[in-house]
C-alpha positions in Angstrom: -24.5 57.8 68.8 -27.5 56.1 67.1 -30.4 54.9 69.1 -29.7 51.4 67.9 -26.1 51.7 69.4 -27.5 52.8 72.7 -30.1 49.9 72.7 -27.4 47.4 71.8 -25.3 48.5 74.9 -28.3 48.5 77.0 -29.3 44.9 75.9 -25.7 43.7 76.4 -25.7 45.2 80.0 -29.1 43.3 80.7 -27.5 40.1 79.3 -24.6 40.7 81.7 -27.1 41.1 84.6 -28.8 37.9 83.7 -25.6 35.9 83.5 -24.6 37.4 86.9 -27.9 36.1 88.4 -27.5 32.8 86.6 -24.0 32.3 88.2 -25.5 33.2 91.6 -28.6 30.8 91.2 -28.4 27.6 93.3 -31.4 26.0 91.5 -30.8 24.4 88.1 -34.1 25.7 86.8 -33.5 29.3 87.9 -30.0 29.2 86.4 -31.4 27.9 83.1 -34.1 30.6 83.0 -31.4 33.4 83.6 -29.2 31.9 80.9 -32.1 31.8 78.5 -32.9 35.4 79.2 -29.2 36.3 78.7 -29.3 34.6 75.3 -32.4 36.6 74.3 -30.8 39.8 75.4 -27.6 39.0 73.4 -29.7 38.2 70.3 -31.4 41.5 70.6 -28.0 43.3 71.1 -26.7 41.5 67.9 -29.8 42.7 65.9 -29.3 46.2 67.0 -25.6 46.1 66.1 -26.6 44.9 62.5 -29.1 47.7 62.5 -26.5 50.2 63.3 -24.1 48.9 60.7 -26.9 49.0 58.0 -27.7 52.6 58.9 -24.0 53.6 58.6 -23.9 52.2 55.1 -26.9 54.3 54.3 -25.1 57.5 55.1 -25.7 57.6 58.9 -29.4 58.1 58.7 -31.0 55.5 61.0 -33.5 53.6 58.8 -36.3 51.6 60.1 -35.4 48.0 59.2 -38.0 45.4 58.9 -38.4 43.0 61.7 -36.6 39.7 61.6 -38.6 37.1 60.0 -40.7 34.9 62.3 -39.7 31.3 62.7 -41.3 29.2 59.9 -42.6 32.2 58.0 -42.4 32.0 54.2 -39.9 34.2 52.6 -41.1 37.7 51.6 -40.8 38.9 48.0 -39.2 42.4 47.5 
């Protein structure tokens, strides 16, 4: 199992925990904060899943992909 697969599983577990805390929250603001955290964790898990898939297409060697582009950043030339 590649590191990115392990990270993806860990991030999904953290998202599940955040969603559990959101469900238990009585304050709207606290619930929204936990739901936002869960969305971030799920986004990170999705990135790690794409990273794992990319590494498998390269022959199983886990490469170091570039970071996702920052919001509003100009496109990079190859």
